[in-house]
VEXVEX-958140 format. One record per residue: residue in three letters; x, y, z of N, C-alpha, C, CB in turn. Coordinates in Angstrom, 2 decimals, padded with zeros to 5 digits. Glycine has a CB too. Example, Ala and Ser with C-alpha at 12.3 -4.5 7.8 and 13.67 -1.06 7.14 Angstrom:
! residues 2
<ala; <013.19; -005.69; 007.80>; <012.30; -004.50; 007.80>; <013.20; -003.30; 007.80>; <011.31; -004.47; 009.05>>
<ser; <012.85; -002.25; 007.08>; <013.67; -001.06; 007.14>; <012.90; 000.03; 007.87>; <014.08; -000.60; 005.72>>
***
This chain:
! residues 142
<met; <-082.30; -126.25; -009.81>; <-081.06; -125.99; -010.73>; <-080.47; -124.33; -010.17>; <-081.64; -126.02; -012.68>>
<ser; <-079.14; -124.60; -010.18>; <-078.70; -122.90; -010.41>; <-078.64; -122.25; -011.61>; <-077.39; -122.58; -009.98>>
<ala; <-078.56; -121.05; -011.40>; <-078.54; -120.16; -012.66>; <-077.57; -120.31; -013.31>; <-078.62; -118.86; -012.52>>
<asn; <-076.39; -120.86; -012.86>; <-075.11; -121.15; -013.54>; <-075.59; -122.41; -014.52>; <-073.79; -121.56; -012.38>>
<ser; <-076.29; -123.16; -014.05>; <-076.50; -124.58; -014.90>; <-077.40; -124.03; -016.07>; <-077.37; -125.98; -013.96>>
<asn; <-078.43; -123.09; -015.84>; <-079.11; -122.59; -016.97>; <-078.30; -121.69; -017.91>; <-080.24; -121.89; -016.51>>
<ala; <-077.71; -121.35; -017.60>; <-076.49; -120.43; -018.78>; <-075.76; -121.64; -019.54>; <-074.94; -119.30; -017.78>>
<gln; <-075.22; -122.54; -018.94>; <-074.66; -123.58; -019.43>; <-075.66; -124.34; -020.56>; <-074.26; -124.42; -018.24>>
<asp; <-076.92; -124.48; -020.26>; <-077.96; -125.36; -021.08>; <-078.28; -124.22; -022.41>; <-079.61; -125.82; -019.98>>
<his; <-078.34; -123.08; -022.09>; <-078.43; -121.81; -023.14>; <-077.17; -121.95; -024.16>; <-078.32; -120.18; -022.26>>
<lys; <-075.93; -122.14; -023.58>; <-074.98; -122.38; -024.73>; <-075.26; -123.51; -025.66>; <-073.67; -122.61; -024.21>>
<lys; <-076.02; -124.67; -025.35>; <-076.31; -125.43; -026.14>; <-077.25; -125.42; -027.39>; <-076.52; -126.10; -025.48>>
<val; <-078.12; -124.34; -027.48>; <-079.08; -123.98; -028.34>; <-078.17; -123.69; -029.81>; <-079.96; -122.65; -027.69>>
<gln; <-078.68; -124.39; -030.87>; <-078.16; -124.08; -032.00>; <-079.27; -123.31; -032.84>; <-077.61; -125.30; -032.62>>
<val; <-078.58; -122.51; -033.86>; <-079.14; -121.79; -034.53>; <-079.13; -122.22; -035.97>; <-078.71; -120.67; -034.27>>
<lys; <-080.11; -122.52; -036.89>; <-080.00; -123.04; -038.11>; <-079.45; -121.85; -038.95>; <-081.34; -123.64; -038.60>>
<ala; <-078.55; -121.75; -039.79>; <-078.48; -120.99; -040.94>; <-079.28; -121.15; -041.96>; <-077.44; -121.05; -041.38>>
<leu; <-079.64; -119.95; -042.53>; <-080.37; -119.94; -043.83>; <-079.73; -120.82; -044.85>; <-080.46; -118.55; -044.38>>
<glu; <-080.52; -121.65; -045.51>; <-080.33; -122.51; -046.50>; <-080.18; -121.85; -047.92>; <-081.40; -123.42; -046.45>>
<glu; <-080.76; -121.05; -047.96>; <-081.29; -120.16; -049.35>; <-081.37; -118.96; -049.34>; <-082.52; -120.38; -049.82>>
<glu; <-081.05; -118.24; -049.86>; <-081.28; -116.45; -049.81>; <-082.62; -116.30; -050.53>; <-079.93; -115.37; -050.78>>
<ser; <-083.72; -115.80; -050.18>; <-084.82; -115.46; -050.87>; <-084.80; -113.83; -051.14>; <-086.06; -115.96; -050.06>>
<asp; <-085.56; -113.43; -051.93>; <-085.58; -112.28; -052.51>; <-086.91; -111.29; -052.20>; <-085.41; -112.61; -053.89>>
<ile; <-086.52; -109.86; -052.00>; <-087.93; -109.23; -051.61>; <-088.25; -108.50; -052.84>; <-087.93; -108.17; -050.23>>
<pro; <-089.82; -108.42; -053.08>; <-090.24; -107.88; -054.55>; <-089.89; -106.36; -054.47>; <-091.99; -108.12; -054.95>>
<ala; <-089.44; -105.77; -055.62>; <-088.98; -104.26; -055.72>; <-089.25; -103.88; -057.06>; <-087.41; -103.98; -055.38>>
<tyr; <-089.59; -102.55; -057.05>; <-089.76; -101.73; -058.30>; <-088.76; -100.49; -058.22>; <-091.32; -101.21; -058.46>>
<arg; <-088.33; -100.52; -059.20>; <-087.14; -099.18; -059.24>; <-087.46; -098.21; -060.27>; <-085.51; -099.68; -059.62>>
<leu; <-087.51; -096.93; -059.73>; <-087.80; -095.73; -060.78>; <-086.54; -095.31; -061.05>; <-088.72; -094.47; -060.29>>
<tyr; <-086.31; -095.06; -062.32>; <-085.12; -094.60; -062.92>; <-085.43; -093.46; -064.08>; <-084.38; -095.87; -063.51>>
<asn; <-084.16; -092.74; -064.36>; <-084.62; -091.73; -065.55>; <-083.72; -092.36; -066.95>; <-084.10; -089.83; -065.09>>
<asn; <-084.57; -092.15; -068.04>; <-084.06; -092.49; -069.26>; <-083.10; -091.37; -069.67>; <-085.16; -092.71; -070.24>>
<pro; <-082.47; -091.63; -070.99>; <-081.55; -090.56; -071.26>; <-082.28; -089.30; -071.54>; <-080.65; -090.91; -072.40>>
<asp; <-083.36; -089.27; -072.20>; <-084.21; -088.27; -072.21>; <-084.74; -087.42; -070.88>; <-085.20; -088.82; -072.83>>
<gly; <-084.39; -087.87; -069.82>; <-085.15; -087.29; -068.55>; <-086.34; -087.91; -068.16>; <-085.53; -085.93; -068.71>>
<thr; <-086.91; -088.56; -069.26>; <-088.27; -089.04; -068.74>; <-087.96; -090.05; -067.59>; <-089.18; -089.77; -069.95>>
<cys; <-088.87; -090.29; -066.80>; <-089.26; -091.40; -065.61>; <-089.71; -092.67; -066.25>; <-090.54; -090.88; -064.59>>
<ala; <-089.06; -093.79; -065.88>; <-089.70; -095.21; -065.94>; <-089.51; -095.90; -065.00>; <-089.37; -095.99; -066.90>>
<phe; <-089.88; -097.29; -065.01>; <-089.85; -098.21; -063.85>; <-089.82; -099.70; -064.28>; <-091.08; -097.95; -062.94>>
<glu; <-088.93; -100.56; -063.44>; <-088.68; -101.59; -063.87>; <-088.99; -102.47; -062.55>; <-087.36; -101.59; -064.51>>
<lys; <-089.42; -104.19; -062.77>; <-089.92; -104.74; -061.75>; <-088.58; -105.76; -061.65>; <-091.49; -105.32; -061.94>>
<gly; <-088.22; -106.08; -060.04>; <-087.58; -106.55; -059.84>; <-087.62; -107.13; -058.46>; <-086.88; -105.99; -060.26>>
<ser; <-086.29; -107.19; -057.91>; <-086.11; -107.61; -056.32>; <-084.98; -107.16; -055.89>; <-086.10; -109.10; -055.97>>
<ile; <-084.79; -107.26; -054.33>; <-083.43; -107.10; -053.59>; <-083.42; -108.26; -053.09>; <-083.22; -105.99; -052.52>>
<pro; <-082.26; -108.48; -052.62>; <-082.03; -109.74; -051.80>; <-082.36; -109.57; -050.32>; <-080.53; -110.20; -051.92>>
<ser; <-082.89; -110.55; -049.73>; <-083.12; -110.51; -048.26>; <-081.81; -110.69; -047.28>; <-084.14; -111.64; -047.96>>
<leu; <-081.77; -110.11; -046.26>; <-080.57; -110.21; -045.27>; <-079.18; -109.79; -045.87>; <-080.43; -111.70; -044.76>>
<lys; <-079.18; -108.90; -046.83>; <-078.07; -108.19; -047.32>; <-077.91; -107.00; -046.62>; <-078.16; -107.92; -048.69>>
<his; <-076.69; -106.55; -046.18>; <-076.43; -105.31; -045.40>; <-076.28; -104.09; -046.39>; <-075.09; -105.50; -044.50>>
<met; <-077.11; -103.19; -046.07>; <-076.81; -101.93; -046.91>; <-076.12; -100.90; -046.38>; <-077.90; -101.35; -047.36>>
<asn; <-075.25; -100.06; -046.97>; <-074.73; -098.82; -046.38>; <-075.73; -097.48; -046.37>; <-073.43; -098.49; -047.17>>
<thr; <-076.15; -097.32; -045.27>; <-077.05; -096.10; -045.00>; <-076.43; -095.38; -043.65>; <-078.74; -096.61; -044.76>>
<ala; <-076.69; -094.16; -043.81>; <-076.27; -093.33; -042.76>; <-077.58; -092.87; -041.82>; <-075.51; -092.08; -043.42>>
<ser; <-078.69; -093.00; -042.52>; <-079.98; -092.46; -041.77>; <-080.97; -092.99; -042.31>; <-080.25; -091.02; -041.76>>
<phe; <-082.07; -093.07; -041.77>; <-083.75; -093.18; -042.17>; <-084.41; -092.18; -041.40>; <-084.53; -094.70; -041.79>>
<trp; <-085.91; -092.29; -041.91>; <-086.99; -091.51; -041.11>; <-088.15; -092.21; -041.54>; <-087.11; -089.88; -041.39>>
<tyr; <-089.12; -091.74; -040.61>; <-090.69; -092.51; -040.86>; <-091.42; -091.49; -041.04>; <-091.42; -093.45; -039.65>>
<ser; <-092.62; -091.61; -042.20>; <-093.54; -090.61; -042.28>; <-094.91; -091.23; -042.37>; <-093.23; -089.72; -043.40>>
<asn; <-095.68; -090.34; -041.96>; <-097.30; -090.63; -042.37>; <-097.95; -089.58; -042.94>; <-098.21; -090.99; -041.20>>
<lys; <-096.81; -088.51; -043.34>; <-097.63; -087.38; -044.01>; <-097.06; -086.98; -045.21>; <-097.77; -086.16; -043.18>>
<thr; <-098.13; -086.03; -046.09>; <-097.96; -085.87; -047.32>; <-097.59; -084.52; -047.55>; <-099.01; -086.26; -048.01>>
<glu; <-096.28; -083.89; -048.10>; <-096.16; -082.50; -048.12>; <-096.86; -082.34; -049.56>; <-094.55; -081.90; -047.93>>
<glu; <-096.74; -080.77; -049.62>; <-097.41; -080.25; -050.80>; <-096.88; -080.72; -052.08>; <-097.38; -078.84; -050.79>>
<trp; <-095.46; -080.46; -052.12>; <-094.73; -080.93; -053.21>; <-095.07; -082.43; -053.98>; <-093.39; -080.93; -052.69>>
<glu; <-095.08; -083.29; -052.91>; <-095.45; -084.62; -053.16>; <-097.04; -085.04; -053.84>; <-095.26; -085.23; -051.79>>
<lys; <-097.54; -083.87; -054.18>; <-098.80; -084.25; -054.45>; <-098.74; -084.33; -056.02>; <-099.88; -083.25; -053.82>>
<asn; <-097.88; -083.63; -056.72>; <-097.65; -083.57; -058.20>; <-096.37; -084.25; -058.64>; <-097.62; -082.12; -058.68>>
<ala; <-096.45; -084.49; -059.98>; <-095.46; -085.38; -060.60>; <-094.04; -084.68; -060.01>; <-095.61; -085.41; -062.41>>
<his; <-093.15; -085.38; -059.45>; <-091.83; -085.01; -058.90>; <-090.83; -085.95; -059.08>; <-091.89; -084.74; -057.56>>
<pro; <-089.51; -085.78; -059.11>; <-088.33; -086.48; -059.04>; <-088.10; -086.73; -057.77>; <-087.29; -085.87; -059.62>>
<ala; <-087.11; -088.01; -057.47>; <-086.89; -088.50; -055.96>; <-086.12; -087.39; -055.72>; <-086.14; -090.03; -055.58>>
<pro; <-086.20; -086.94; -054.41>; <-085.25; -086.03; -053.80>; <-083.87; -086.52; -053.57>; <-085.74; -085.61; -052.58>>
<arg; <-083.48; -087.74; -053.31>; <-082.34; -088.58; -053.45>; <-082.60; -089.77; -053.92>; <-081.69; -088.75; -052.37>>
<lys; <-081.45; -090.66; -054.05>; <-081.54; -092.09; -054.44>; <-081.94; -092.85; -052.78>; <-079.81; -092.67; -055.28>>
<gln; <-083.02; -093.25; -052.93>; <-083.38; -093.98; -051.57>; <-084.07; -095.05; -051.52>; <-084.02; -093.28; -050.74>>
<phe; <-084.58; -095.98; -050.50>; <-085.44; -097.23; -050.80>; <-086.50; -096.54; -049.83>; <-084.77; -098.98; -050.37>>
<val; <-087.72; -096.84; -050.38>; <-088.82; -096.19; -049.57>; <-089.58; -097.81; -049.48>; <-089.83; -094.64; -050.50>>
<ile; <-089.86; -097.80; -047.94>; <-090.10; -099.00; -047.58>; <-091.72; -098.85; -046.85>; <-088.81; -099.52; -046.61>>
<thr; <-092.64; -099.35; -047.84>; <-094.32; -099.07; -047.28>; <-094.53; -100.05; -045.95>; <-095.68; -099.61; -048.66>>
<val; <-095.15; -099.11; -044.82>; <-095.47; -100.17; -044.01>; <-096.85; -100.13; -043.82>; <-094.78; -100.19; -042.80>>
<lys; <-097.89; -099.17; -043.82>; <-099.08; -099.22; -043.90>; <-099.48; -098.61; -045.40>; <-099.61; -098.56; -042.70>>
<gly; <-100.55; -098.88; -046.00>; <-100.97; -098.45; -047.13>; <-100.80; -099.28; -048.21>; <-100.49; -097.39; -047.34>>
<lys; <-101.29; -098.26; -049.69>; <-101.32; -098.92; -050.88>; <-101.12; -097.82; -051.79>; <-102.55; -099.74; -051.12>>
<ile; <-100.05; -097.72; -052.59>; <-099.76; -096.67; -053.22>; <-099.73; -097.08; -054.96>; <-098.39; -096.15; -052.55>>
<lys; <-100.18; -096.23; -055.91>; <-100.38; -096.49; -057.46>; <-099.51; -095.29; -057.88>; <-102.11; -096.46; -058.11>>
<phe; <-098.10; -095.80; -058.35>; <-097.09; -095.04; -058.84>; <-097.49; -094.84; -060.43>; <-095.64; -095.79; -058.55>>
<lys; <-097.17; -093.59; -060.97>; <-097.44; -093.48; -062.28>; <-095.92; -092.73; -063.04>; <-098.95; -092.55; -062.40>>
<val; <-095.59; -093.05; -064.17>; <-094.33; -092.59; -064.92>; <-094.69; -091.80; -065.91>; <-093.50; -093.64; -065.48>>
<ser; <-093.61; -091.36; -066.72>; <-093.87; -090.60; -067.77>; <-094.87; -091.14; -068.79>; <-092.70; -090.33; -068.34>>
<asp; <-094.55; -092.28; -068.99>; <-095.72; -092.80; -070.16>; <-096.87; -093.06; -069.92>; <-095.50; -093.89; -070.78>>
<gly; <-097.17; -093.03; -068.82>; <-098.57; -093.07; -068.09>; <-098.60; -094.61; -067.59>; <-099.98; -092.64; -069.20>>
<ser; <-097.75; -095.53; -067.58>; <-097.56; -096.77; -067.11>; <-097.76; -096.71; -065.29>; <-096.00; -097.26; -067.68>>
<thr; <-098.11; -097.33; -064.89>; <-098.40; -097.48; -063.37>; <-097.72; -098.88; -062.79>; <-100.11; -097.51; -063.12>>
<phe; <-097.61; -098.62; -061.43>; <-097.53; -099.91; -060.57>; <-097.95; -099.85; -059.07>; <-096.10; -100.40; -060.58>>
<ile; <-098.08; -100.90; -058.47>; <-098.53; -100.61; -057.06>; <-097.41; -101.20; -056.07>; <-100.04; -101.32; -056.76>>
<ile; <-097.32; -100.47; -054.99>; <-096.38; -100.58; -053.93>; <-097.26; -100.63; -052.76>; <-095.33; -099.44; -053.89>>
<glu; <-097.00; -101.87; -051.96>; <-097.56; -102.11; -050.67>; <-096.73; -102.86; -049.56>; <-098.75; -102.84; -050.90>>
<pro; <-097.09; -102.91; -048.36>; <-096.28; -103.66; -047.79>; <-095.71; -104.80; -048.13>; <-096.67; -103.82; -047.00>>
<gly; <-094.56; -105.03; -048.19>; <-093.92; -106.44; -048.52>; <-093.03; -106.17; -050.13>; <-095.41; -107.81; -048.67>>
<val; <-093.32; -104.84; -050.51>; <-092.59; -104.33; -051.86>; <-091.93; -103.46; -051.76>; <-093.24; -103.96; -052.85>>
<val; <-090.54; -103.02; -051.86>; <-089.60; -102.17; -051.74>; <-089.64; -101.18; -052.86>; <-088.42; -102.84; -051.63>>
<leu; <-089.83; -100.06; -052.96>; <-089.51; -098.96; -053.87>; <-088.25; -098.59; -053.94>; <-090.17; -097.88; -053.62>>
<val; <-087.51; -098.71; -055.05>; <-086.12; -097.99; -055.09>; <-085.87; -096.73; -055.99>; <-085.12; -099.00; -055.53>>
<ala; <-085.95; -095.26; -055.54>; <-086.37; -094.40; -056.13>; <-084.85; -093.63; -056.61>; <-087.45; -093.70; -055.25>>
<glu; <-084.81; -093.89; -057.68>; <-083.58; -093.38; -058.48>; <-083.60; -092.35; -059.85>; <-082.93; -094.63; -058.94>>
<asp; <-084.86; -091.84; -059.63>; <-085.49; -090.85; -060.97>; <-085.17; -089.40; -060.47>; <-087.44; -091.00; -061.28>>
<leu; <-083.68; -089.05; -060.37>; <-083.44; -087.99; -059.66>; <-083.60; -086.31; -060.63>; <-081.93; -088.35; -059.08>>
<lys; <-084.08; -086.76; -061.77>; <-083.94; -085.33; -063.00>; <-085.54; -085.52; -063.56>; <-082.39; -085.63; -064.72>>
<gly; <-085.56; -084.77; -064.08>; <-086.86; -084.27; -064.95>; <-088.02; -084.14; -063.99>; <-087.32; -085.38; -066.20>>
<lys; <-089.26; -084.63; -064.97>; <-090.75; -084.30; -064.33>; <-090.89; -085.43; -063.15>; <-092.17; -084.47; -065.60>>
<gly; <-090.20; -086.67; -063.28>; <-090.12; -087.53; -062.19>; <-091.64; -088.41; -062.46>; <-089.94; -086.59; -060.63>>
<his; <-092.13; -088.89; -061.33>; <-093.16; -089.82; -061.15>; <-094.42; -089.21; -060.20>; <-092.49; -091.11; -060.51>>
<ser; <-095.40; -089.46; -060.15>; <-096.38; -089.06; -059.38>; <-097.20; -090.50; -058.55>; <-097.34; -088.16; -060.40>>
<trp; <-097.89; -090.10; -057.59>; <-098.55; -091.26; -057.04>; <-099.97; -091.02; -056.30>; <-097.59; -091.87; -056.07>>
<asp; <-100.56; -092.06; -056.10>; <-102.06; -091.82; -055.43>; <-102.15; -092.99; -054.48>; <-103.44; -091.84; -056.59>>
<lys; <-102.81; -092.59; -053.31>; <-103.23; -093.52; -052.27>; <-104.25; -094.33; -053.02>; <-103.82; -092.82; -050.93>>
<val; <-104.54; -095.47; -052.71>; <-105.36; -096.86; -053.17>; <-105.97; -097.48; -052.27>; <-104.61; -097.91; -053.70>>
<asp; <-107.50; -096.96; -052.08>; <-108.27; -097.67; -050.99>; <-108.29; -097.13; -049.72>; <-107.83; -098.91; -050.81>>
<ser; <-107.41; -096.13; -049.42>; <-107.15; -095.43; -048.03>; <-106.56; -094.16; -048.15>; <-106.25; -096.21; -047.12>>
<asp; <-106.67; -093.52; -047.12>; <-105.74; -092.08; -046.99>; <-104.61; -092.16; -045.94>; <-106.71; -090.72; -046.48>>
<val; <-104.24; -093.72; -045.97>; <-102.96; -093.83; -045.18>; <-101.87; -094.26; -045.95>; <-103.08; -094.73; -044.08>>
<trp; <-100.66; -093.65; -045.87>; <-099.26; -094.24; -046.30>; <-098.42; -093.97; -045.40>; <-098.68; -093.78; -047.53>>
<glu; <-098.04; -095.03; -044.63>; <-097.00; -094.81; -043.76>; <-095.63; -095.66; -044.59>; <-097.48; -095.42; -042.13>>
<arg; <-094.44; -094.79; -044.23>; <-093.46; -095.59; -045.05>; <-092.04; -094.85; -044.19>; <-093.63; -095.26; -047.06>>
<leu; <-091.38; -095.64; -044.51>; <-089.89; -095.61; -044.04>; <-088.85; -095.04; -045.32>; <-089.42; -097.28; -043.56>>
<tyr; <-088.15; -094.08; -045.15>; <-087.04; -093.50; -045.96>; <-085.98; -094.02; -045.63>; <-086.84; -092.19; -045.90>>
<ile; <-085.08; -094.57; -046.61>; <-083.80; -094.99; -046.18>; <-082.86; -094.35; -047.39>; <-083.73; -096.72; -046.00>>
<pro; <-082.07; -093.42; -047.47>; <-081.34; -093.10; -048.18>; <-080.02; -093.82; -048.67>; <-081.24; -092.19; -047.78>>
<ile; <-079.77; -094.22; -050.09>; <-078.68; -095.08; -050.30>; <-077.54; -094.03; -050.52>; <-078.90; -096.14; -051.53>>
<thr; <-076.67; -094.48; -049.59>; <-075.16; -093.70; -049.58>; <-074.53; -093.49; -050.95>; <-074.01; -094.58; -048.71>>
<glu; <-073.80; -092.59; -050.94>; <-073.12; -092.21; -052.22>; <-072.26; -093.18; -052.93>; <-072.31; -091.12; -052.00>>
<asn; <-072.24; -093.76; -053.85>; <-071.40; -094.99; -054.32>; <-071.45; -096.24; -053.83>; <-070.20; -094.78; -054.19>>
<ser; <-072.88; -096.58; -053.26>; <-073.45; -097.61; -052.80>; <-074.33; -098.44; -053.72>; <-074.06; -097.20; -051.80>>
<asp; <-074.08; -099.67; -053.86>; <-074.95; -100.81; -054.68>; <-076.71; -100.33; -053.95>; <-074.24; -102.93; -054.11>>
<asp; <-077.44; -100.20; -054.97>; <-078.71; -100.39; -054.19>; <-079.24; -101.88; -054.55>; <-079.86; -099.18; -054.59>>
<leu; <-078.59; -102.87; -054.81>; <-078.83; -104.37; -054.76>; <-079.96; -104.72; -055.71>; <-079.20; -104.86; -053.27>>
<phe; <-080.58; -103.61; -056.31>; <-081.83; -104.19; -057.17>; <-081.56; -104.90; -058.35>; <-082.74; -103.14; -057.62>>
<lys; <-082.22; -105.92; -058.68>; <-082.16; -107.06; -059.45>; <-082.99; -107.02; -060.47>; <-082.38; -108.13; -058.78>>
<ala; <-083.11; -106.37; -061.78>; <-084.22; -106.75; -062.52>; <-085.00; -107.94; -062.85>; <-084.00; -106.44; -063.35>>
<asp; <-086.09; -108.11; -063.19>; <-086.65; -109.49; -063.52>; <-086.07; -109.70; -064.95>; <-088.39; -109.59; -063.46>>
<ser; <-085.97; -111.04; -065.26>; <-085.49; -111.14; -066.78>; <-086.81; -111.30; -067.39>; <-084.39; -112.44; -067.19>>
<asn; <-086.70; -110.63; -068.47>; <-088.19; -111.06; -069.43>; <-087.94; -112.11; -070.40>; <-088.82; -109.75; -070.43>>
***
């Protein structure tokens, strides 16, 4: 069989389109009008294009991150390895682990704090949300 014949056969491959959209679990950190930090549980859609100009990967913890702090920018935080317990102003907590997206939008006030759970490892990807872009977050209905 010639190489040209193989190329012809390759063109016959069919790719099945996704029949239904799935959602990725997410938590969103946000500021209340009084500046305190709160969170809500929800999701972001899978396979939606997001406007972003850059991203970076981290496995280190900087000094300022060890205490309560606001998010330095609107951003998605994607945990690749590790489990993190986040705490907001009223003492409520939630867990972020691989497969759960954090949408950090608490840009003012005391912010949030976090602790590593069951490990000393937290590897994550930071993806800033470009100005005036939709974060695509959809809160769970209660």
